[in-house]
RODO-2510 file (C-alpha; in nm, 4 decimals, decimal comma):
residues 541
     n   res          X          Y          Z
     1     m    -3,0214     3,3277    -6,1550
     2     s    -2,8051     2,9957    -6,2257
     3     s    -3,0231     2,7039    -6,1731
     4     v    -2,8594     2,4040    -5,9632
     5     i    -2,8786     2,0534    -6,1089
     6     p    -2,9403     1,7748    -5,8159
     7     p    -2,7086     1,4975    -5,8203
     8     p    -2,8118     1,2080    -5,9425
     9     p    -2,9382     0,9674    -5,6640
    10     p    -2,7025     0,7010    -5,5528
    11     a    -2,7213     0,3960    -5,7769
    12     a    -2,9217     0,0837    -5,6201
    13     t    -2,7060    -0,1956    -5,5043
    14     p    -2,7765    -0,4656    -5,7460
    15     l    -2,9389    -0,7858    -5,6052
    16     p    -2,6868    -1,0731    -5,5915
    17     v    -2,7943    -1,3069    -5,9003
    18     p    -2,8022    -1,6658    -5,7939
    19     d    -2,6225    -1,9176    -5,9948
    20     g    -2,8894    -2,1454    -6,0096
    21     p    -3,2295    -2,2756    -5,8460
    22     s    -3,2134    -2,3013    -5,4563
    23     v    -3,1897    -2,6222    -5,3258
    24     l    -3,5704    -2,6428    -5,2072
    25     s    -3,6828    -2,5606    -5,6030
    26     a    -3,4521    -2,7424    -5,7378
    27     t    -3,5859    -3,0371    -5,5304
    28     v    -3,9610    -2,9792    -5,5312
    29     a    -4,0494    -2,6722    -5,8321
    30     s    -3,8019    -2,7720    -6,0989
    31     t    -3,9395    -2,8546    -6,4506
    32     d    -3,6240    -3,0249    -6,5398
    33     h    -3,7452    -3,4029    -6,6131
    34     k    -3,4819    -3,5365    -6,4671
    35     a    -3,5235    -3,3606    -6,1522
    36     i    -3,8864    -3,4725    -6,1848
    37     a    -3,8105    -3,8184    -6,2631
    38     r    -3,5653    -3,8653    -5,9560
    39     g    -3,8512    -3,7231    -5,7072
    40     i    -4,0963    -3,9469    -5,8414
    41     g    -3,8015    -4,2857    -5,7658
    42     r    -3,7715    -4,1254    -5,3943
    43     v    -4,1223    -4,1192    -5,3466
    44     a    -4,1880    -4,4710    -5,5008
    45     a    -3,8707    -4,6087    -5,2839
    46     v    -4,0845    -4,4750    -4,9439
    47     f    -4,4046    -4,6445    -5,0523
    48     f    -4,2132    -4,9587    -5,1780
    49     l    -4,0600    -4,9850    -4,8020
    50     v    -4,3839    -4,9579    -4,6449
    51     s    -4,5778    -5,1722    -4,8688
    52     g    -4,3172    -5,4401    -4,8536
    53     v    -4,3287    -5,4362    -4,4729
    54     f    -4,7195    -5,4937    -4,5245
    55     a    -4,6267    -5,8070    -4,7298
    56     l    -4,3797    -5,9257    -4,4472
    57     l    -4,6295    -5,9225    -4,2025
    58     m    -4,8794    -6,0965    -4,4087
    59     r    -4,6613    -6,3629    -4,4712
    60     a    -4,5395    -6,3757    -4,0766
    61     e    -4,9214    -6,4236    -4,0190
    62     l    -4,9257    -6,6723    -4,3023
    63     a    -4,6102    -6,9129    -4,1932
    64     q    -4,8245    -7,1697    -3,9686
    65     p    -5,1993    -7,2082    -3,9550
    66     g    -5,4083    -7,0300    -3,6992
    67     r    -5,3525    -6,6561    -3,5586
    68     q    -5,0310    -6,5277    -3,5447
    69     v    -4,9446    -6,1622    -3,5595
    70     v    -5,2751    -5,9951    -3,6812
    71     s    -5,6264    -6,0015    -3,6613
    72     e    -5,8373    -6,0886    -3,9636
    73     g    -5,9436    -5,7014    -4,0071
    74     t    -5,5991    -5,5748    -3,9918
    75     y    -5,4948    -5,8609    -4,2467
    76     a    -5,7549    -5,7319    -4,4792
    77     e    -5,6117    -5,3898    -4,4777
    78     l    -5,3003    -5,5078    -4,5148
    79     f    -5,3275    -5,6991    -4,8134
    80     t    -5,5176    -5,4222    -4,9459
    81     m    -5,2763    -5,1218    -4,8811
    82     h    -4,9796    -5,3917    -5,0055
    83     g    -5,1443    -5,4467    -5,3179
    84     s    -5,2755    -5,0559    -5,3769
    85     g    -4,9436    -4,9380    -5,2969
    86     m    -4,7362    -5,1801    -5,5270
    87     i    -4,9700    -5,1422    -5,8195
    88     y    -5,0648    -4,7498    -5,8557
    89     l    -4,7766    -4,5988    -5,5945
    90     v    -4,4678    -4,8043    -5,6941
    91     v    -4,4325    -4,9808    -5,9850
    92     t    -4,6920    -4,7960    -6,2226
    93     p    -4,5325    -4,4543    -6,1383
    94     v    -4,1621    -4,5884    -6,1885
    95     a    -4,2527    -4,7277    -6,4972
    96     l    -4,3364    -4,3981    -6,6046
    97     a    -4,0583    -4,2073    -6,4213
    98     l    -3,8268    -4,4262    -6,6619
    99     g    -3,9594    -4,2357    -6,9236
   100     v    -3,9635    -3,9033    -6,7604
   101     y    -3,5802    -3,9188    -6,7335
   102     l    -3,4913    -4,0977    -7,0418
   103     v    -3,7148    -4,0626    -7,3341
   104     p    -3,5995    -3,6801    -7,3399
   105     l    -3,2278    -3,7922    -7,3792
   106     q    -3,3129    -4,1006    -7,5634
   107     v    -3,4533    -3,8680    -7,8530
   108     g    -3,2501    -3,6055    -7,8397
   109     a    -3,4607    -3,3267    -7,7141
   110     r    -3,3504    -3,0724    -7,4545
   111     r    -3,6621    -3,1008    -7,2582
   112     i    -3,9983    -3,3018    -7,1758
   113     a    -4,3036    -3,1842    -7,3265
   114     a    -4,5138    -2,9730    -7,1337
   115     p    -4,2693    -2,9792    -6,8155
   116     r    -4,5204    -2,8154    -6,5942
   117     a    -4,8015    -3,0534    -6,6569
   118     a    -4,5136    -3,3635    -6,5598
   119     l    -4,4181    -3,1643    -6,2374
   120     a    -4,7864    -3,1288    -6,1685
   121     g    -4,8341    -3,4966    -6,1997
   122     a    -4,5878    -3,5949    -5,9822
   123     w    -4,6844    -3,3884    -5,7264
   124     l    -5,0508    -3,5066    -5,8026
   125     y    -4,9178    -3,8960    -5,7703
   126     a    -4,7176    -3,8252    -5,4389
   127     a    -5,0160    -3,6519    -5,2402
   128     g    -5,2819    -3,9355    -5,4037
   129     g    -5,0443    -4,1428    -5,2073
   130     v    -5,0793    -3,9561    -4,8685
   131     v    -5,4194    -3,9511    -4,9253
   132     m    -5,4390    -4,3392    -4,9764
   133     f    -5,2412    -4,4305    -4,6561
   134     s    -5,3804    -4,1307    -4,4572
   135     g    -5,6532    -4,4076    -4,4261
   136     f    -5,4351    -4,5928    -4,1450
   137     l    -5,5299    -4,2895    -3,9065
   138     t    -5,9285    -4,2750    -3,9195
   139     s    -6,1099    -4,4624    -3,6402
   140     q    -6,2419    -4,7462    -3,8587
   141     g    -5,8879    -4,8442    -4,0485
   142     a    -5,7811    -4,8157    -4,3865
   143     g    -5,9276    -4,9497    -4,7028
   144     r    -5,9751    -5,3464    -4,6948
   145     a    -6,1737    -5,3899    -5,0250
   146     t    -5,8611    -5,5659    -5,2096
   147     w    -5,6583    -5,3411    -5,4326
   148     t    -5,9859    -5,3421    -5,6750
   149     g    -6,1850    -5,1706    -5,4487
   150     i    -6,4293    -5,4710    -5,6055
   151     d    -6,8176    -5,3609    -5,5454
   152     p    -7,0238    -5,4465    -5,3431
   153     l    -6,7468    -5,5135    -5,1023
   154     s    -6,6606    -5,1343    -5,1263
   155     d    -6,9691    -4,9691    -5,0620
   156     a    -7,0502    -4,8115    -4,7494
   157     v    -7,2545    -5,0819    -4,5818
   158     r    -6,9904    -5,3792    -4,6144
   159     t    -6,6728    -5,1086    -4,5726
   160     p    -6,7816    -4,8343    -4,3536
   161     g    -6,5561    -4,5388    -4,2452
   162     a    -6,3490    -4,3044    -4,3624
   163     g    -6,0794    -4,5121    -4,4630
   164     m    -6,2429    -4,6565    -4,7680
   165     d    -6,3288    -4,3067    -4,8885
   166     v    -5,9692    -4,1716    -4,8778
   167     w    -5,8733    -4,4954    -5,0630
   168     v    -6,1175    -4,3795    -5,3332
   169     l    -5,9866    -4,0297    -5,3606
   170     g    -5,6405    -4,1394    -5,3013
   171     v    -5,6710    -4,3864    -5,5942
   172     a    -5,8214    -4,1123    -5,8219
   173     i    -5,5703    -3,8191    -5,7660
   174     a    -5,2733    -4,0458    -5,8096
   175     t    -5,3806    -4,2004    -6,1122
   176     f    -5,4859    -3,8536    -6,2454
   177     g    -5,1014    -3,7437    -6,2067
   178     e    -4,9916    -4,0908    -6,3827
   179     l    -5,1954    -4,0120    -6,6953
   180     l    -5,0148    -3,6549    -6,6954
   181     l    -4,6696    -3,8190    -6,6725
   182     a    -4,7796    -4,0459    -6,9521
   183     g    -4,9266    -3,7884    -7,1962
   184     c    -4,5965    -3,5770    -7,1447
   185     v    -4,3768    -3,8615    -7,2462
   186     l    -4,5881    -3,9614    -7,5081
   187     a    -4,5636    -3,6353    -7,6426
   188     t    -4,2183    -3,5848    -7,5985
   189     a    -4,1270    -3,8861    -7,7754
   190     l    -4,3799    -3,8153    -8,0865
   191     r    -4,3010    -3,4361    -8,1127
   192     l    -3,9654    -3,3836    -8,0046
   193     r    -3,7435    -3,6263    -8,1465
   194     t    -3,3944    -3,4755    -8,2986
   195     a    -3,3053    -3,4309    -8,6588
   196     g    -3,3018    -3,7765    -8,8216
   197     m    -3,4578    -3,9955    -8,5141
   198     t    -3,7397    -4,1284    -8,7603
   199     l    -4,0124    -4,3628    -8,5647
   200     l    -3,7745    -4,6807    -8,6430
   201     r    -3,4802    -4,5117    -8,5088
   202     m    -3,6400    -4,4357    -8,1453
   203     p    -3,4460    -4,6836    -7,9269
   204     p    -3,6235    -5,0139    -7,7604
   205     l    -3,6983    -4,8349    -7,4134
   206     t    -3,8598    -4,5285    -7,5989
   207     w    -4,0809    -4,7476    -7,8248
   208     t    -4,1730    -4,9540    -7,5179
   209     l    -4,2490    -4,6221    -7,3198
   210     v    -4,4911    -4,5377    -7,6504
   211     v    -4,7336    -4,8364    -7,6099
   212     t    -4,6832    -4,8187    -7,2499
   213     c    -4,8471    -4,4428    -7,2426
   214     l    -5,0966    -4,5064    -7,5301
   215     m    -5,2436    -4,7695    -7,2660
   216     a    -5,2644    -4,5326    -7,0169
   217     v    -5,4208    -4,2513    -7,2149
   218     f    -5,7015    -4,4735    -7,3022
   219     a    -5,7292    -4,6832    -6,9836
   220     f    -5,6541    -4,4475    -6,7060
   221     p    -5,9351    -4,1725    -6,7378
   222     v    -6,1537    -4,5088    -6,7591
   223     l    -6,0531    -4,5903    -6,3636
   224     i    -6,0703    -4,2054    -6,2796
   225     v    -6,3875    -4,2124    -6,4117
   226     t    -6,4756    -4,5380    -6,1917
   227     m    -6,3789    -4,4252    -5,8385
   228     g    -6,5644    -4,0892    -5,8882
   229     l    -6,8878    -4,3353    -5,9385
   230     l    -6,7502    -4,5472    -5,6283
   231     w    -6,7309    -4,2094    -5,3973
   232     l    -7,0875    -4,1088    -5,5346
   233     e    -7,2007    -4,4995    -5,4868
   234     r    -7,0848    -4,4707    -5,1176
   235     h    -7,2464    -4,1695    -5,0653
   236     g    -7,5948    -4,2577    -5,1386
   237     v    -7,6245    -4,2034    -5,4972
   238     s    -7,7601    -4,5769    -5,6693
   239     i    -7,5305    -4,6646    -5,9082
   240     f    -7,3529    -5,0275    -5,8768
   241     r    -7,6660    -5,1594    -5,7162
   242     g    -7,7919    -5,5311    -5,7410
   243     g    -7,5963    -5,8206    -5,9758
   244     d    -7,5841    -5,6035    -6,2702
   245     g    -7,4182    -5,3263    -6,1110
   246     a    -7,1620    -5,5359    -5,9778
   247     i    -7,0948    -5,6531    -6,2942
   248     a    -7,0566    -5,2916    -6,4439
   249     y    -6,8145    -5,2116    -6,1676
   250     q    -6,6213    -5,5248    -6,2903
   251     h    -6,6128    -5,4024    -6,6564
   252     l    -6,5251    -5,0400    -6,5918
   253     f    -6,2031    -5,1076    -6,3661
   254     w    -6,0789    -5,4511    -6,5423
   255     f    -6,0887    -5,2209    -6,8455
   256     y    -5,8065    -5,0172    -6,6636
   257     g    -5,6738    -5,3056    -6,4489
   258     h    -5,5401    -5,5397    -6,7241
   259     p    -5,3506    -5,2317    -6,9583
   260     v    -5,1962    -5,1475    -6,6282
   261     v    -5,0479    -5,4890    -6,6075
   262     y    -4,8467    -5,4104    -6,9270
   263     v    -4,8142    -5,0300    -6,8047
   264     m    -4,6066    -5,1837    -6,5305
   265     f    -4,4370    -5,4573    -6,7601
   266     f    -4,3885    -5,2849    -7,0846
   267     p    -4,1030    -5,0394    -6,9909
   268     f    -3,8662    -5,3028    -6,8075
   269     v    -3,8928    -5,5078    -7,0994
   270     g    -3,7343    -5,2116    -7,2833
   271     a    -3,4772    -5,1898    -7,0216
   272     v    -3,3700    -5,5326    -7,0690
   273     a    -3,3678    -5,4924    -7,4459
   274     e    -3,1223    -5,1690    -7,3937
   275     v    -2,9021    -5,3848    -7,1458
   276     l    -2,8384    -5,6509    -7,3809
   277     t    -2,8192    -5,4702    -7,7090
   278     t    -2,5615    -5,2376    -7,5177
   279     a    -2,3894    -5,5848    -7,3557
   280     s    -2,3674    -5,7481    -7,7104
   281     g    -2,2783    -5,4193    -7,9124
   282     r    -2,5491    -5,4432    -8,1774
   283     p    -2,9161    -5,3624    -8,2278
   284     l    -3,2005    -5,6058    -8,2008
   285     r    -3,1702    -5,8249    -8,5183
   286     y    -3,5235    -5,7723    -8,6320
   287     y    -3,5816    -5,4154    -8,4699
   288     p    -3,9005    -5,3416    -8,7233
   289     l    -4,0631    -5,6665    -8,6290
   290     f    -3,9818    -5,6303    -8,2519
   291     v    -4,1900    -5,2684    -8,2740
   292     g    -4,4859    -5,4462    -8,4857
   293     s    -4,5512    -5,7016    -8,2369
   294     l    -4,5134    -5,4168    -7,9357
   295     l    -4,7839    -5,2232    -8,1331
   296     l    -5,0066    -5,5484    -8,1811
   297     f    -4,9806    -5,6367    -7,7896
   298     t    -5,0879    -5,2700    -7,7406
   299     a    -5,4205    -5,3321    -7,9972
   300     l    -5,5058    -5,6516    -7,8433
   301     s    -5,4432    -5,5353    -7,4688
   302     m    -5,7220    -5,3178    -7,4914
   303     s    -5,9679    -5,6481    -7,5629
   304     v    -5,8895    -5,8922    -7,3057
   305     w    -6,0194    -5,7253    -6,9969
   306     a    -6,2967    -5,9685    -6,9418
   307     h    -6,0860    -6,2782    -6,8996
   308     h    -6,0981    -6,1616    -6,5189
   309     m    -6,4461    -6,2285    -6,5198
   310     f    -6,5229    -6,5485    -6,6787
   311     t    -6,6147    -6,7422    -6,3494
   312     t    -6,9140    -6,4446    -6,3379
   313     g    -7,0921    -6,6489    -6,6469
   314     a    -7,1784    -6,2735    -6,7647
   315     v    -6,9319    -6,2532    -7,0453
   316     d    -6,8720    -6,4075    -7,3959
   317     v    -6,5799    -6,6261    -7,2926
   318     r    -6,4972    -6,7403    -7,6336
   319     y    -6,4431    -6,4069    -7,7586
   320     f    -6,2548    -6,3031    -7,4532
   321     a    -6,0473    -6,6327    -7,4337
   322     l    -5,9345    -6,5512    -7,8076
   323     t    -5,7945    -6,2576    -7,7731
   324     s    -5,6034    -6,3260    -7,4375
   325     t    -5,4771    -6,6333    -7,6156
   326     a    -5,3809    -6,4476    -7,9632
   327     l    -5,1397    -6,1872    -7,7042
   328     v    -4,9101    -6,5100    -7,7147
   329     v    -4,8102    -6,4389    -8,0263
   330     p    -4,6516    -6,0772    -8,0259
   331     a    -4,5252    -6,1575    -7,6706
   332     g    -4,3961    -6,4364    -7,8043
   333     l    -4,1676    -6,2516    -8,0914
   334     e    -4,0705    -5,9854    -7,8331
   335     y    -3,9338    -6,2605    -7,5758
   336     l    -3,7633    -6,4533    -7,8809
   337     e    -3,5807    -6,1110    -7,9953
   338     l    -3,4770    -6,0343    -7,6649
   339     v    -3,3531    -6,4173    -7,6051
   340     g    -3,1501    -6,3662    -7,9769
   341     a    -2,9811    -6,0742    -7,8183
   342     l    -2,7960    -6,2673    -7,5841
   343     w    -2,6678    -6,5214    -7,8842
   344     s    -2,3617    -6,2755    -7,9315
   345     r    -1,9891    -6,3599    -7,9183
   346     t    -1,9014    -6,0175    -7,8047
   347     l    -2,1869    -6,0279    -7,4902
   348     r    -2,0181    -5,8479    -7,1862
   349     l    -2,1636    -6,0533    -6,8683
   350     g    -2,2311    -5,7589    -6,5916
   351     l    -2,4641    -5,7441    -6,3243
   352     p    -2,7302    -5,5670    -6,5759
   353     v    -2,6945    -5,8461    -6,8133
   354     w    -2,7251    -6,1077    -6,5460
   355     f    -3,0648    -5,9076    -6,3865
   356     a    -3,1633    -5,9494    -6,7555
   357     i    -3,1284    -6,3019    -6,8147
   358     a    -3,3176    -6,3664    -6,4506
   359     f    -3,6029    -6,1307    -6,5749
   360     l    -3,6265    -6,3741    -6,9308
   361     v    -3,6320    -6,6706    -6,6784
   362     q    -3,8466    -6,6011    -6,4164
   363     f    -4,1260    -6,4040    -6,6620
   364     l    -4,1670    -6,7089    -6,8419
   365     v    -4,2915    -6,8929    -6,5508
   366     g    -4,5463    -6,5725    -6,5203
   367     g    -4,6024    -6,6007    -6,8811
   368     l    -4,6865    -6,9323    -6,9416
   369     s    -4,9086    -6,9593    -6,6244
   370     g    -5,0731    -6,6681    -6,7877
   371     v    -5,2209    -6,9393    -7,0691
   372     w    -5,3867    -7,1168    -6,8315
   373     v    -5,5431    -6,8285    -6,6695
   374     a    -5,6921    -6,6960    -7,0079
   375     s    -5,8380    -7,0726    -7,0814
   376     p    -6,2009    -7,0540    -6,9218
   377     a    -6,1768    -7,4334    -6,8063
   378     l    -5,8372    -7,3989    -6,6854
   379     d    -5,9559    -7,0804    -6,5071
   380     n    -6,2606    -7,1673    -6,3609
   381     h    -6,0332    -7,4314    -6,1613
   382     a    -5,7508    -7,1396    -6,0854
   383     n    -5,9578    -6,8273    -6,0370
   384     n    -5,9126    -6,6643    -5,6673
   385     s    -5,6776    -6,9401    -5,5910
   386     y    -5,3170    -6,9193    -5,4900
   387     i    -5,2522    -6,9890    -5,8786
   388     v    -5,3585    -6,6487    -5,9618
   389     v    -5,1688    -6,5037    -5,6666
   390     a    -4,8430    -6,6791    -5,8028
   391     h    -4,9024    -6,5646    -6,1557
   392     f    -4,9068    -6,2222    -6,0821
   393     h    -4,6045    -6,1951    -5,8667
   394     y    -4,3939    -6,3820    -6,1114
   395     t    -4,4887    -6,1412    -6,3718
   396     l    -4,4381    -5,8189    -6,1773
   397     f    -4,1704    -5,9147    -5,9319
   398     g    -3,9804    -6,1641    -6,1429
   399     g    -4,0695    -5,9785    -6,4297
   400     s    -4,1335    -5,6212    -6,3857
   401     l    -3,8970    -5,5742    -6,0635
   402     f    -3,5578    -5,7664    -6,2358
   403     g    -3,6302    -5,5741    -6,5180
   404     l    -3,6190    -5,2551    -6,3039
   405     f    -3,3267    -5,4167    -6,1070
   406     a    -3,1383    -5,4528    -6,4538
   407     g    -3,2172    -5,1061    -6,5817
   408     l    -3,1057    -4,9622    -6,2115
   409     y    -2,7486    -5,0791    -6,2408
   410     h    -2,7341    -5,0116    -6,6308
   411     w    -2,8765    -4,6266    -6,5861
   412     w    -2,7165    -4,5221    -6,2123
   413     p    -2,4407    -4,4487    -6,3534
   414     k    -2,5428    -4,1985    -6,5982
   415     v    -2,7825    -4,0962    -6,3244
   416     t    -2,5753    -4,0101    -6,0629
   417     g    -2,2299    -4,0218    -6,2057
   418     r    -2,1374    -4,3261    -5,9664
   419     l    -2,0926    -4,6724    -6,0396
   420     l    -2,2544    -4,9331    -5,8014
   421     g    -2,0483    -5,1773    -5,5942
   422     h    -2,0355    -5,5622    -5,7985
   423     r    -1,9899    -5,7211    -5,4660
   424     l    -2,3021    -5,5977    -5,3311
   425     g    -2,4769    -5,6297    -5,6556
   426     v    -2,4039    -5,9847    -5,6497
   427     v    -2,5694    -6,0261    -5,2991
   428     h    -2,8756    -5,8882    -5,4229
   429     l    -2,9004    -6,0747    -5,7679
   430     v    -2,8204    -6,4320    -5,6089
   431     l    -3,0773    -6,3307    -5,2597
   432     g    -3,3068    -6,1813    -5,4807
   433     v    -3,3538    -6,4714    -5,7643
   434     v    -3,3560    -6,7286    -5,4216
   435     g    -3,5862    -6,5345    -5,2410
   436     t    -3,8615    -6,4704    -5,5605
   437     n    -3,8548    -6,8409    -5,6450
   438     l    -3,8735    -6,9577    -5,3109
   439     t    -4,1663    -6,6675    -5,1977
   440     f    -4,3844    -6,7284    -5,5177
   441     l    -4,3060    -7,0997    -5,6689
   442     p    -4,4916    -7,3037    -5,3590
   443     m    -4,7958    -7,0756    -5,3956
   444     f    -4,8864    -7,2804    -5,7175
   445     f    -4,9096    -7,5462    -5,5090
   446     a    -5,0734    -7,3918    -5,2391
   447     g    -5,3637    -7,2724    -5,5162
   448     e    -5,3472    -7,6040    -5,6166
   449     h    -5,4377    -7,7857    -5,3248
   450     g    -5,7376    -7,5091    -5,2639
   451     m    -5,6030    -7,2407    -5,1086
   452     t    -5,8076    -6,9450    -5,1720
   453     r    -5,6191    -6,6091    -5,1483
   454     r    -5,7433    -6,3092    -4,9158
   455     v    -5,7627    -6,5045    -4,6154
   456     s    -5,5236    -6,5140    -4,3230
   457     d    -5,5756    -6,8811    -4,2011
   458     y    -5,5828    -7,1968    -4,4085
   459     p    -5,5945    -7,5893    -4,3561
   460     q    -5,2934    -7,7866    -4,2366
   461     r    -5,2588    -7,9338    -4,6138
   462     v    -5,1204    -7,6284    -4,7182
   463     a    -4,9145    -7,5419    -4,4363
   464     t    -4,5725    -7,6514    -4,5883
   465     p    -4,5959    -7,4113    -4,9084
   466     n    -4,6741    -7,1424    -4,6825
   467     l    -4,4135    -7,1573    -4,4380
   468     l    -4,1980    -7,2106    -4,7106
   469     s    -4,3401    -6,8479    -4,9142
   470     s    -4,2568    -6,6733    -4,5916
   471     i    -3,9160    -6,7877    -4,5660
   472     g    -3,8856    -6,7043    -4,9305
   473     a    -4,0013    -6,3562    -4,8102
   474     a    -3,7388    -6,3117    -4,5478
   475     v    -3,4802    -6,3773    -4,7913
   476     l    -3,6320    -6,1321    -5,0441
   477     a    -3,6282    -5,8612    -4,7573
   478     l    -3,2324    -5,9468    -4,7511
   479     s    -3,1946    -5,9063    -5,1035
   480     m    -3,3524    -5,5519    -5,0506
   481     a    -3,1164    -5,4437    -4,7572
   482     a    -2,8327    -5,5055    -5,0128
   483     l    -2,9921    -5,2963    -5,2545
   484     a    -3,0524    -5,0301    -5,0198
   485     l    -2,6698    -5,0692    -4,8552
   486     n    -2,5399    -5,0267    -5,2711
   487     l    -2,7094    -4,7176    -5,3323
   488     w    -2,6296    -4,5556    -4,9870
   489     r    -2,2331    -4,6547    -5,0497
   490     s    -2,2422    -4,5638    -5,4210
   491     a    -2,4010    -4,2453    -5,3724
   492     r    -2,1876    -4,1346    -5,0982
   493     h    -1,8293    -4,2915    -5,1768
   494     g    -1,9032    -4,4616    -5,5124
   495     r    -1,6637    -4,4771    -5,7899
   496     p    -1,6804    -4,1760    -6,0394
   497     a    -1,8340    -4,2718    -6,3715
   498     p    -1,7426    -4,1935    -6,7202
   499     p    -1,9890    -4,0651    -6,9575
   500     d    -2,0142    -4,3974    -7,1125
   501     p    -1,9185    -4,6869    -6,8638
   502     w    -2,0676    -4,9464    -7,0820
   503     g    -2,0180    -4,8330    -7,4598
   504     g    -2,3732    -4,7519    -7,5020
   505     l    -2,5540    -4,7034    -7,8452
   506     t    -2,8186    -4,4652    -7,7974
   507     l    -2,8117    -4,0949    -7,7280
   508     e    -2,8168    -4,0898    -7,3604
   509     w    -2,4783    -4,1981    -7,3404
   510     a    -2,3466    -3,9166    -7,5665
   511     t    -2,4129    -3,6459    -7,2770
   512     p    -2,1586    -3,6332    -6,9411
   513     s    -2,3156    -3,8378    -6,6093
   514     p    -2,5194    -3,7051    -6,4811
   515     p    -2,6860    -3,4946    -6,7448
   516     p    -2,6648    -3,0860    -6,7079
   517     r    -3,0021    -2,8915    -6,7810
   518     g    -3,0673    -2,9181    -7,1426
   519     n    -2,9166    -3,2332    -7,1451
   520     f    -2,6624    -3,2029    -7,4095
   521     v    -2,3761    -3,0253    -7,4168
   522     g    -2,2832    -2,8349    -7,7665
   523     a    -2,4907    -3,0285    -8,0774
   524     v    -2,6806    -3,3398    -8,0575
   525     p    -2,5236    -3,6229    -8,2339
   526     v    -2,6176    -3,7163    -8,5939
   527     v    -2,8664    -3,9993    -8,5711
   528     r    -2,8545    -4,2321    -8,9187
   529     s    -2,9500    -4,5832    -8,7265
   530     v    -3,1299    -4,6818    -8,4388
   531     a    -2,7923    -4,7221    -8,2856
   532     p    -2,6666    -4,3939    -8,3070
   533     l    -2,3539    -4,4179    -8,1365
   534     a    -2,2467    -4,7735    -8,2454
   535     p    -1,9751    -4,8203    -8,4657
   536     a    -1,9991    -4,7559    -8,8484
   537     a    -1,9906    -5,1124    -8,9107
   538     e    -2,2844    -5,1849    -8,6898
   539     e    -2,5058    -4,9048    -8,7894
   540     g    -2,6520    -5,0671    -9,0743
   541     r    -2,7564    -5,3926    -8,9022
***
């Protein structure tokens, strides 16, 4: 009897293998550091728009004495959420996103360290922002205890309602996400550098992000713990009770609150340095001194927090005045190094360079007024006045945001493969400079004449400075509209950009535009200097 061998079953039709991740997964679940950074940028743009609208509403209210647009309670919500949005959800995450995108490229790495942690950090940041702003949906409105959440103003008696609770929770969640991002960028710069990329061959932007992330790693956990303690305080646990408790809250918060100013600033110093060295065609002349000044500034920055507390009478003003004033030394070295980069016969004046020059001029106002508030005697006069508001905005808007704009015009071709329009860029620059100074310079005069911050009404003697500031805010809105139109037109109709439209000196310009997953096609260029793509004649400098 012969056995019959059954025929083999028909082969299963293989499922089609996709060429790459789906659009959805590439948008929300990609561990490619460039996709993560772009996602952070999009979320930050939304929060920037919302927080900017809040600023315009405040300036509309302050255009004239008396009640114009909103109630006193609504005004308190607006200035709290404007400050919170700009600091926790715009400038800080954008500064870190700059590192998430560019540091792996600049050090010759093919990925970011701990990419899943970086993705989680981006999602936590976005979730924290949504939670923070969800306070507007509660019956008693959003948080209204300033961006510092100062206790006892933020306790359940003085600021009742769920809006303040979700503000506390949102700040903690967003800050934890930003802490993860900072850790990933720091680990990338220190552990994933390509062969030949020694510490002193890392580009200026990477070094500014290293010190930025060091400050974040040390300071951000303190804010997360502080928000946890404030949450418990609001729910019946006695933590910050009495005068000593209020002082303890300020110590904890400002240990985060002052370093975060430099977290929001140093990456844009690095962006300006990259723009100027590329435009001049040579590295910074005294680069080791520049790096040393960054490290010295970072060390000192962790010892100056209580200069925000001079008027409390609860801190050693001599010590904190000394450490605060000592910041002038490394800051001056960095500033002079950047100004020296302009001293070049071959300097090419494009839009990124003009934004960098605006950064240098306007930050000088913020920096010099910082010397004022670092002096206990002068700070007693300026504390809680519009002088502080002007100083802070010259530093972060006139400084940080113009440094961001310089970097945006510089790296937009690398990120998108398209060039930004020159004419709209000029409109953005001119309106931005006029609007910035028209908005914030009169605030010095308003503060000098006794106007305190966080008030929705004021005496007639400061009416003119306030009207000028409100007009300036409208000019700034037009400047941002020109930028938004330029970005939109470039993304859809912009001229294609070559891989290196500027003659760059650093490794990101050795990749296609935009860079592929894995960053580099073929071998990473050999690194023999801080400017690995510079001509051989320049490499020894």
